[in-house]
N, C-alpha and C positions, 0 to 999 in steps of 0.2 A: 159721466165726471163726479154727477150728484150723491150717486149710489154709492161710490167709494168715497165725499168728500173727506171723512174723519180720516179714513188712513191717509190719505193723501196730506195731508194739513199735517197728520203725524208724522209721517215721513219729511216732511220740509223742516219741522220742528228737531228732529231728529240729526238733522242733518245738518242745523242751524248749532248745535249743540256741540258739535266738532269744532266747530270753529274755536269757540271760549276756553275749554279742555287745551286748546291746541299749545296758548303759550304758558299757561298753569300750572297743570300736573303734574310735576316735577319741582316745581317751587320748593316745596317741603325736604325735597332729596338733593340742595344744592350744600348745603353743610358737610352731609358723608359724599358726597360728591369731591369737594373739593380733598377731603382727609384720602378721600380712595386714591387720587393723582396727584398727592404731594408734594412728590419726588420730581413732578413736570414744573420746568420755568412757570412764572406763573398764570396756573394751574387757578387761583382765586376768580383771576378777572375772566380766563377762555371758561370754565365752567358758569358765569351769570355769561355771557355770552351764549351757551346753551340756553339758554331760557329766552334770551332779547334777538336773535337771531331770526326766528320765526318771523317776529313783526316787521322786520324790516324785509326783509322776503315776499308778505305778504304786499305791501306797500308797492314795492318795484313792480311784482305780476301783476296784481290787476288790473291794471288797462292793458295789458297784453290781454287778460282773462276775457276782461268786454267786448271785443274787436273780435277775441277767437268765436264768442259764443254769439256774437251779432252776424258769423258769416257761417259757422260752419256747425251751429244749433246748442242745445244746452247739457243733453241728457248724455249723448256720449261722451264730453269732456269732463261730466260732472261727476260717472263709474268710473273712467281714468284716473280722476284720481281722488275717491274715497282708496280705490284698489295700491296707491301710492303712498297716501297717507297711510293705510296700514304696516304694510312697512317699515316706511323712513320714520312712521312715530316711536315704533315698535323696536329700534336696532339698539337704540340703547340697552335694552335688556341684555343682548349677545353682545355687543362690540365693545371688546378690552383699551379699544384706541382711544382718546379723548378727542384727536382730530378728525378720525370717523366720525364719533360721534356731533362731534361741533357741524360735518358735511352732512347727515341725516337732519339737522337737523334745519340747513339753508331746503333741499331735498323736502319737507315738511311743510315749510313758510308758504313752498309753489304750489304744495299740493289747495292746500289751505287760502291760497289766493284765489286760485280758480273755482272751488269751491262757495267759496264765502260771495264771489260776485254772482255765481250762477243762481245762490237760492234767494238772493235780494231781488234777481231777477225774475226767477221762477213768478213768487209773488206777486209781483207785479204783471208778468203774464197772465198769473191761475185769478187775481183777484182785482174785482174795480169794487168802487161805490165805499157803502157802508163796512162791506166784509173787508174789503184791501184795510181799511180803519184798524178794525179789529182786532183784522190778526196778526198785523204788526206790530200793536202794541202785546199780543199778546207772545209771538217772536221775541221783542227784549226782555220776554219777563221770562221765559223760557231759557232763555241762554243765558240769563244772571240767577237763577237757582240751578242750573247745570254746573254753573263754575262753583256754585256752593257744595253740590255735591261732586264734583269730581277732584276739588283741591282737596274735601274732606276722605276724602277715597284712598289721594295719593299720599298723606299724610300717614294714617294707618296704616298704607303701603311700604311707606319709605322706613318706618320705623321697625319692619321687617330685612329690609333691602333696601339701599336705594335705586336698584336695579329694576324694584316689582310697580313702581308709578309707569312706566313706560310699555308695561303689560296693556294697559289700559285705550293704547290708542288702538290696541287692535276692536274693539267697538264701534267703530267704522265699516268692519268684514260683517257685523249685524245686521248696519244699515243700508248697505250692499242692496243686497237682495229687496229690499224694500221700493228702492230706487227702480228695479224693474220690474216688478208686480203694479207700484201703483200710479208711479209719475207718468205722465203723456207729456209729448214733445209739444211746446205749443207749435198752435202756425203758422212756418214763413214768412214773413214780409218781405216778400219781393221788390227791388228799386234799382234803380240805377243806375250807375257809377252818376250821373250829376246830379240827381236824385241823395244817392250819402254827402256828396259835398254841398249841397243847399242847406241837408238836414241840421240845426241846431241849435242846441237848450237853450233858455232864457239866461242872459246877462247874469241874474238874479243865483242862480244855480252856484259861481265861483264863490259867494257870499258863505252859499254853504258849504261849502267844501272847506273852506278855510275857519268856519265857524268851528268844524267838527276836528278839525288838527287843534284848536287853541283848547277843545271842551276836555277831549282825552289827554294832551300835557298837561292842566292843570288838575284833572280828575286824578291821575296817573300819581298825584302825591301820595293821594291814600294808602296803594298798597306796598310804595317802593318807602314812603316816608315814616307812617304811622306806627312801622313797629320801633323805629326807637326813637320819637315821638314817647310813645307809653313806658319804654324805659325808662325814659326821662322822667317821668313824671310817678317812678316806682313800680308800674305794673312789670311784675318779673317774667308769669307763667305767660309759654306761648301759644297755649291756647284761650285764654284769655285776649290775646291778641289777633289769634286768629278769628275769634266772632265779634271783637271787633270791626274787624274788616268784612263780616259776613253778615255784620247787619248791616249797613252800609247797601252792600248787594240785594240781600234781601229788603228792605224799602225802594232798590231802584225797582225791583223787580215788583212790587204790587204795586208803583205810581206805573209804572210800562202797562200792568198788565190797565190800568186803569184809565188807556192813552184815549183810547174811543169815547167816553165817556168827556174826558178835560179836551178833546175835542173839538163836540160839538159844543162847547162851552163856549170855547176859546178861537182867536186867530192865531194863525201860525207863529206871525211873531210874537202876541202876547205870550204864546207857550213859552215862548224863549226869554218874555222878559219875568215871568214869573220863578221859570226854570233855574236862570243864572241867578234871582236872589234869594230863593233856595237854597245854592250852592255858599252866595257869599255869606246867608246866616250860620251855615256848617260851620265854612274856615274859620270864622268870626270866635264859633262858640270854640270849636280845633284850640285856636292861638290862645284865648285865655282860658280854658279849662286845667283845674289841675287835679281831676277826680278822673277814674275811670268814666263813671257812671255819666259825667257830661262828654266826654270823649265818645263816647257809645249814645248818647244822645245826636251830639254833631254831627257820628255819622251814620241815621239815620233820616237828618234831614237831607244832608251830604247827597243821597241815596234819593231822595225823593224828588229831588231837582233833576237829577245827571236822568235818571230813568225814564222824564217825561219828554226830556230833549231828543235822546238818541232815536225814538221813532216817530217823531216830529221830523229830525230832518231827513229819515229816508222815507216817510209820507208822500213829505215836500218832492221829493229830490223826483220820488214814481208818481207826483201828480204832473208835472212838468215837462219830462222829456218827453219827446216822441217815443213812440214803439221804437220805429227803425231801426235807434240810436241805443237804446235804452241799457243793455251792457255795457256798449264802453262809458256811456255815464257812471253806471255802477258803481264800474272799476274803477275811476276816478275818486269815488265818496271813499271804495272802501282802502285807497290808498292812504288817502289822506287818516281817514279812522288812524290807520295803524301806524300810521311814519308820526300821527301826533305821541303814539301810545308809544314806539321806540325816541324820540326826541324827547319828553318827560325827563328821564335823568339828565339826560344832557346838557341839556337848558337848567333843569335846577340846580343842578353840581356845582357853579361858579359863583351861586346866590348864594349858597347854604356853606362858600365861603367867608362870608362875609357877614352873613346875615347869620342867628337862631332860629333853629326849627321851627320856635314861637313866632319869631318876624319872621319865618317864612312865608307861613301860613296867613301871618296876617295881612303881608303886602298880598298873595294869590285872594283873600278876603276883597281885599278893595280893587283889586281889577275884573275880579266878575262880579261887587257891585258896579262898576264904570259900566261893563259887558251889558248891565243888565236897565244902567239907564239908557244905556247906546239902542237898545234894543224898542223901551219905549217910546224913547225922541225918533227915531224911522215909522214907527207904528202911524203916528199923531202927524209924520212931513207926505207932502204931496207924492212924493216916492215911495212910501210904503203902500198909502191906500189906493195909489196904480198898483203896483205888484201885489197887495190883496186881492184885489179886482180881477185880476188876471189869473189868480191860482185859486178864486174860488169859483 
């Protein structure tokens, strides 16, 4: 494995990038899709579902994926998932029926739920110690940068036709042969039925699951609501709106890439305290900003906070879960991750019926600050010290 170390790492990173592009790649094409299917009743709602339905399916499928890969191995299921990803993802290019496209996105979500669970599990299988620490941060950074690249390409292709961004999903066919050449099936850990029943992750893992969902519910205010907020303060160009959102993703990548150095100085709980504090500051700046410059600075601050918390969660889960049930528990983590993304607009919508966008961001900032304080209190509590001792 040492002679192919960089090929193995690149393959894992490319598979990871497929996850981030699965939801956002066609985003720039949605207005044109709405026009193309204007004759269909509720076309506006259905087209938005085309964007978000994969996240729901990923959340539902991931626990099943985790159990399957613990039982039948990682790579066979991964390779099937990549082929299904390419076919279902590109379906919007050649399908003329909006409901058929929606079904293809359901299938895409199933494929991504499988592949994402597998790639996170493989990272835990292949790497240990400091090498795992560095690679987990690199993975999230690579996914963030991939998001910037694919949404940019999606925008360029959408200017030609709303169908063209769907062709980007064929990228999975380029990744597929790399999994044949450079990934090896981790050694199976045989266990009896009784051992399967006896093995359990520490209870703290449920805090990590729910915390992940909360992070994404709040962070998804940015891609969903920032375009409207920037319009409200006079920013008319879509390119400027995209650049502001991309700045958050870019600084998230910088923070994730630096995670191994951050973690070398701070505990898991302290990283959450710092991350939520940065996000609270960023959301506060959004709430009070009256200029584009301040909004972009706010995006950067928020990205820094989120960028360190995602690998922090993944790393902590990998550290405390027994290898025999690793796939199952990482499947649950993936569920809570994408459930947060799916629920975000649903939860925020009724709030926006009562509060302005500015007040909503202010409220979110207050909640993020309370989360930060909560992790600080947890750190100094006896339970927190026991948890940190057990995780060290």
